[in-house]
N, C-alpha and C positions, 0 to 999 in steps of 0.2 A: 303303957306299951301301945304303939300305933298299930292300927289295923291296915290290911292291904288296901281297902278303898281310900284310907287317909293318905297312905304313901303315894298312891296313884294321883290323888288330888294335888298333893304337894309337887309331884313331878310336873303335872300339867301347869301349875302356877309358875314354877321355875322356867319351864320352856316358854311360857307366854311372856314373862318378864324379859328373858334373854332376847326373844324375838323383838320385843318393843324397843329394847336398848339398841339392837342392831339397826332397826329401821330408823330410829331417832338419830343415831350416829351418822347413817347414810344421808339422812335429810340435811343434817347440819353441814356435813362435808360438801354436799351438793350446793347448799345455800352459800357457803363460803367460796366455792369455786376453786379451780386449780390454777396457780400462777403460770402464765404462758410467756410473758415478756414484760420488759420494763419500758416505761413511757418517758420520752423527753418532750416537755411542753415548750413551745417556742411562740411566745406572744402573751396574750393576756389571760385567756380562760379556756380550759377544757373541762367538761363535766362528765360525771360517771353515774350510772344507775345500775342497780342489780335487779330491778323489776320493770323498768321502762316507764315508770311513773314518777318516782322520787329521784331528783337529780341533785348532786352536790359537786362542788369544785374538786378537781383532781390535782394533787400536788405533783410537781415535777419529780421524776424518779420513782413514782409509784408503780406497782405491778398491775398489769391487766390480767384478769382471771376469766375462766370459762363461766358463762352466764352473765358477764358484764355487758353493758352498752356504753358507748362513748360518743360524745358529740363535741364539736368545736364551734366557737363563735366566729364572726366574720373577719377577725383579725389574727386568728391563731391557728397554727398547725401542730400536729402531734406526730412524733416519730416513735415507732414501736419496734423494738428489736426482739426477734424470736429466733434464737439459734443463729443460723447464717442468713436469715431472711430479715430484710428491713421493709417495714410498711410506713407509709406517710399518709396521714389523714389530712386532707386539705381544709382550709377554712370553710365554715358553713356546711359541715358534713357530719354524718352519723353512721356508726357501725355497731354491730352486735356480734358477740362470740357465743354461738350455741353451746349448751352444756352437753357436749358429746364427746365420745372417745376419739372421734376423728376430728382433728383440729381444722377449723375453718373460720373465716371471718366474713360476715354478711354486710354488704354495703346497702344501707337503706336509702340514703340520699347523698348527693355531693360527689366527691372525688376521692379515690384511694389509689395509691401508687405502690407497687411491690417490686423490690429488687432482690433476687435470690441468686446465690453463687453455687449452692449445692442442690440436693434433691428438692422437689416441690413438696415441702412439708406443710405448707399452709394453702388450703384451697380457698379461693375467693368466690363468694356467692352474691347474687342479687336475686330479687324475685323473678327475674327473667332467665338467668343462666348460671352455669358453673364455669369458673375459669381456673385452669391448672396448667402449670408449666414452669420453666426455669429461665430466668433472664430479667428483663425490665419491662413491665407492662403498666399501663394506666387504665383504670376502670372508672367511668363516670356514669352516674345514674340520675336521670331527670325525666319527668313525665312518663313513667312506666316504660322506659327504654334504657338499655345499657349500651354505652359506647366503649369499645375496647381498642386500645392503640398500643401496638407492640414496638418498643424501641430496640430491645436486644433480646435474643433468644427465640424460643418457640413456645407457643401456648395452644392448648386445646379448649374449645368452647362447646359446652353441652347445653342444648336448649330444645325443649319439646321433643325429645327422642332423637334429635339429629346432632351431628358433630361437624364443627369446622376447625381447621388448623390455621394458625396465624404465624407468619414469619416477620422478621424485622422490616419496618417500613410499611406495614399493612394494618388495616383496622377493620372493624365490623360493628354494625349497629343491630342489636337484638331487641325487637319489640316484644311486649308482653304477650305470651301465649303463642308466639310464632317461632319457627325454626330459624337458625342463623342463615342469612343470605350469604352470597359469595363475598369473600374478602375484597377490599378495594385498597388501592394505594393511598397512603396518607398525603396530606398537603406537603408541598416543598418546605423545607426549613427556611425561616427568614434569613436574609443575607445582609451584609454591610452594617452590622450593629456598631453604633457609636454610643458610648465609648468602646474602644477596641482594646488591643493588647497593651497599649500604653496606659498605665493606671491613671484614673481620674480621682483627685483628692476632693472630698467634700466634708462639711461638718455634719454631725448628727442631726437628723431631721431636716436637713437641707434638701430642697427638691433637686432631683437628679434628672436631667434632660436626656431622653433616649430617642434615637432614631434608627430605623432599619428599613429594609425593602421586603415587601410581602404583599400578595394580592388579597390575603384574608382580611376580614373586618374585625375579628375577635382574636386577641392574643393573651398570653400569660407571661409575665416577667418572673423568672426564677432567680433566686439569690442563694448562692452556696458558699460555704467557707472554703477559702483557698487551701489546697492540700487534702481535701476530703470531698466525698460526694454528699455530705450532710446538707440537706436542704433546710434553710432557715427562714425563707420568706417566699410567698407566692402572691402576686398581685395581678388581678384581671384588668386588662386595659382594652382599648379599641384598636384602631389603626394607628400607624406611626404618624407623628411623634407622640410620646407620652412621658409622664414624669412619675417617679417613685421616691420614696424617702426611706432611709435606714436609720433606726433608732439606736443601734449598737456600734461601738467602735470595733474595728477589725479590718481585714483585707478579704475581699469577696470576689467571686466570679459572678457576672451577670449574663444571662442568656434569655432568649425570647423563643416562645413556642406559639405557633399558629393553631387556630382551632376553627373547624368548619361548623356549619349550622346544626349538625347532628351531634356535635360534641367530640368528634374524633380529633386527636391532636397530632401535629407534625412532629418530626424529630427536632431537637433543639437547635438553635442557631449556634454558631461559634461564640465562645465566651469573650466578654470584655472584662476588664479589671476595675475595681472600685476600692479605694482606700478611705476609711473613716477614722481619723486620728482619735486617740483616747484622751487627749487633754481637754 
């Protein structure tokens, strides 16, 4: 027959074991992370890490989870679908998803683009600022500074205890440890893109000659599948003219975006059409 001290000892042991199991279960759940969105890989290689040190290739269609980090090589972009929000991680970029109850994505380097049709369910962070809003925004981080360019909608920028509001066609450069300065107009969109609305037919991997009018010295060529806003390729180029290649058959829209020395991007040019036969 057990004594009262023995029963108390058993109760203490049971409580301790239960507590240990709960803590272990919480740790494992935290380590696995919560799925937040599915990834589409467009290009050669996107890598994933759960600790920021050990990296492995991520398969197309995989889920991104809280606690994950994601990085792309110089020829690959990744599209992430989170509810009604689409995020595009450009080539040579890296983001992290903090293991928090409040969903956010932190851009460490490179370029991240967000398009949202509903509420602003995904906050975008960098070491310099917090970006929240609804619409279409491009966030670029280089050399301890964050450039934010708004294409559609309205966004709020929080940095160093101050707030700035951005409307379409305006941008802002936030430097590390400084409040946001006044918004400024983006560069004019490039004009006169050739090829234009009449489709240009080319073979896969055949150089495509592009021309446009713009005063900027840095540009980006964007390739989108016709009938969607799905970005499939981004190519950094200098001034007009330039060449790009397309490795996949299909019908695409081409457009050009100008970029200033601080990384702020213009609105896109009008689209040209490009057809790559599948034979």
